[in-house]
N, C-alpha and C positions, 0 to 999 in steps of 0.2 A: 740727129733725128733722121736724116736721110737714109742711112743704112737700115734703120728699123722699118721705115716705110717700104723700102725695096724688099726686105724680108717678108713684110706683110703681103706684098704683091705675090711673092712666091707661095706663101702659105695659102693664099686665096685660090690657088689652082688645085689644091688637094682634093676637094670634093668632086670636081669635074673629072680629074684623073681617076679617082677611086670608083666613079660611076661606071667606068668601062671595065672594071674587074669582073670576073665571072661571079655569078650569084652565090656559088658555094664557098666563096672566100669570106671568112668571118671578120667582123670588125677587130677582134683581138689580133688576128693574124696581120691585118693591115697596119694597125698601130704598132705592134711589136716589130714587124719588119722595117717600118719606116725609121723608128728610133734606134733599133739595134744595129742595122747596117749603117745608117748615118752616123750614129755614135762611134762605131768602130772606125769609120773614116776620119772623123774629127780627132780621135785619139792618134791615129796613124800619122797624120800630118804634123802633129806637135807632140810626139811621144815623150821627148825629154822634158819639155816644160809641163806637159800634162802629168807626168810622174811626180814632178816637184809639187804640183798642186795637191795631188793625192797624199803625198807624204808630209805636207805642211800641217803641223799640229795647231797652228793659230787659226786655221779656217775649217777645222774638222767638223764643228757643229754645223756651219753653213754648208759645207760639202755634203754632209749627211742629209740635211733638209732639202738641198737642191736635187740630189740623186733620187730621193723619195718622190719629189714632184715630177721629175723626168720619167720615172717608171710608171707612176699612176696616170699622168696626163693622157698619153696616147690611148691607153686602154679605155679610160673613162670617156674621152672625147669621141672616139669612133663608135663606141657602144651607145653613147647618147644619141648620135646621129642615126644609128641603126634603129633604135627603139622609138625615138620621138620624132624622127624626120630630120632631114638635113637642115632645114631652116630653123626649127625650134632648137635642135641640138646645138647648132652653131651660135645662135643668139644667146642662149642661156650660158653656154661655156664662156664665150668671149665677152658677153655683156656683163657677166658677174665678175670677171677678172679684175677690172679697174677698181671695183668696190673692195674686193678682198685685198688688193694691193695697198689701197689707202689704209685699211684697217691694220695690215701687217706693219706698214711704215709707222703708224701711230703707236702701236704696241711696242715696237722695237726701239723707236727713237723719240716718241712723243712729238712727231712732226705732223701738224695739221695740214690738210690739203689747201691749196690756194683757191681763190674765187675763180680764177681763170680756168684751172683744171676742172672745178665743179661744173662750171658753165659748159665747157667743151664736152665733158663726159655726159652731162644731161642731154645736150643736143644730140649727140651721137646715139645714146641709148633710146631716145624717143624715135630717132630715125630707124634704128634696128627693129623696134616694135612695129613701126609702120611697114617695114620691109616684109615682116612675117605676115601681117594682116593683109598686105597687098598682093600676096601670091595666091593664085587660084588653088583651092584645096586647103587653104590655111585653117579653115574651121575643122576639117578632118584631122589635120596635124595637131591642132590644139587639144584634141581629145585623146591623144596618144597616151601610152602608159606613163604614169608619174615616175616610174623607175628611170626612164630616159631623161626626164628633166632633173631628177636628183643626181644622176650621173653627170649631167651638164654642170651642176653646181660643184661637184667634186672636181671635175676637169678645170673649172674656173679657179678654184682655190689652189689646185696643184700648179697651174700655170703661174699664178701670182706668186706662189711660194718659191718656185725655182727661179723665177725672174729676180725676185728680191735677193735670194741667197746668192745667185750668180753675181749680182752687182757687188755684193759684199766681198766675194772672193776676188773680184777685180780690184776693189779698193785696198786689198791687202798687198797689192803690188804685182800681181801676176798679169801676164799679157792676156788679151782676150782670146787668142787662139789656144793658149795653154789652159785657161779656165774652161773654155767650152770642151776641149779635148778631155780634160780630167773628169768633168761633170758627166758628159754624155758617154764617155768611154766606160765609166763605172755603171751608168744606167744601162748600157748595152749588155753588160754582163748579167744583170738581173732580168733583162727582157729576153735573153737568149733561150731559156727554158720554155717560155711562152711561144716563141717563134718555132722552136723545134716541135712543140706539141700541136700547133695549129697551122703552121705555115706551108704544109705540103701543097694545098691547092694553088698557091702563088706560082708554082713551077709547072702547072699543067699545060701551059702553052708559052710560046715565045712572046706573045702579046702581054699576057699577065706578068711574066718576068720583067719585060721592058717597063711596064707601068710601075712595078714595084721598085725597080732601079731608079726611075725618075723621081718617085716620091722620096726615096732615101737620099738621092744626090741633090736634087733641086730644093724642094721645100724643107729638107732637113739639113744636109751638109752645108750647102752654100748659104741658105737662109740663116742658120744659127751662127755661122762665122760673121755675117753682117750684123745680126742681132747683138752678139757679144761686143762687137766694135762700137755699136750705138749705145750700149748700156753704160759705157764709160762717161757719157756726157749728159745723161738725163736721169731723173728719178724713176723709180719703179712704177709709180702711179701714172706718170706721163707716158712711159713706154707702153704700158698695157692699154692706155686709151688710144695711142697712135695705132696699135695693132687692130683696133676696131675697123680699120680699112680692109681687113681680111674678109669679113662677111660681105662687104660691098663688092669686092672683086669676085668672090665666089658667086654672088647673085648675077652679076653681069655675065660671067662665063656660062652659068647655067642657062641664061636666056639665049646667048649667042651660039653656044656649042651644043648643049643638051636639048635645047628647044623648049625650055620652060617659059611661061608667060608671067607678066607683071602688070597688075592693075595700076591705075593712076595714083592711088594712095601709096603703092609700093615705090613708084618713081619719086614721089615726094619724100619718102623715107630714105631713098638712095641719096637724094640731094642733101638731106639733113646729116647723114653720116659723113658725107664728104665735107660739109661745112664745119662740123664739129672737129674733125681731124685737121682741116686747114687752119682753123682758128688756133688750135693747139700748137701747131708747128710754125706758125707765122712769127716773124721777129717781133719782139716787144719794143715799143717806142719808149724812149727815155725823154722825159720832159726837160727843157732847158734848166728849169729851177732845180730839178733833181741832179742834173749834171753839175750845176754850180756848187751844190752842197757836197758833191763827191770830190771836188777839187781841193 
């Protein structure tokens, strides 16, 4: 779980970094550049293993589903934040992902969620709602175009889909580096036309190019190597709940770096998100009676 939490910390910096991009950079360009460049790097560092993943017929269905999620997610996520605001877009996208993940797990495996997961997710989702309500200007953000909120749901489903599909590719015996390289390398191929069409403004200055490289290397390349390693040990529903740490980090950075403010209700929400994630990742206690039964 620790690698997933570190990945979430890196993902939480994306909103603050993208804030400093020029106004004429579209969300499609930002999303396509992040995933395309980062995906190409992931493929490059594990080309041989990634090629085996792509050519493995036993994971072809899950590979296709995962690549579809990889392509749709960044375009929908950044567009959602652009249309509905960073707070609403992030909350809808990441807040819906654990729910979609639980539904996917149930449909694919008939695995019901645990009470521990349900409690942790509920606490974190309530905290995220308070985070949005506790940000000055939240009322204006809530009246944003429904299209942005709908795109947030699309992003949440896409994220849950490629997370679950990626875990199944790992379960087929491929290493995490090979799986991430294959999945995101293929995703980069499909995102390249979007990048070529919309990405010119990203190169208008050294500053915008540097921010783009950071988004591709840090929150994409490094973060997904960590995320892939963490997926080997946790269920999809737990992984997507743990990544609810991302909007918490994004909010803190927005306050410290960007200069946004948070009302007391927002600080309470911040604490609840942290509590929900902490409860999820804390070690489970095994009672002595259960231990004796296991002997």
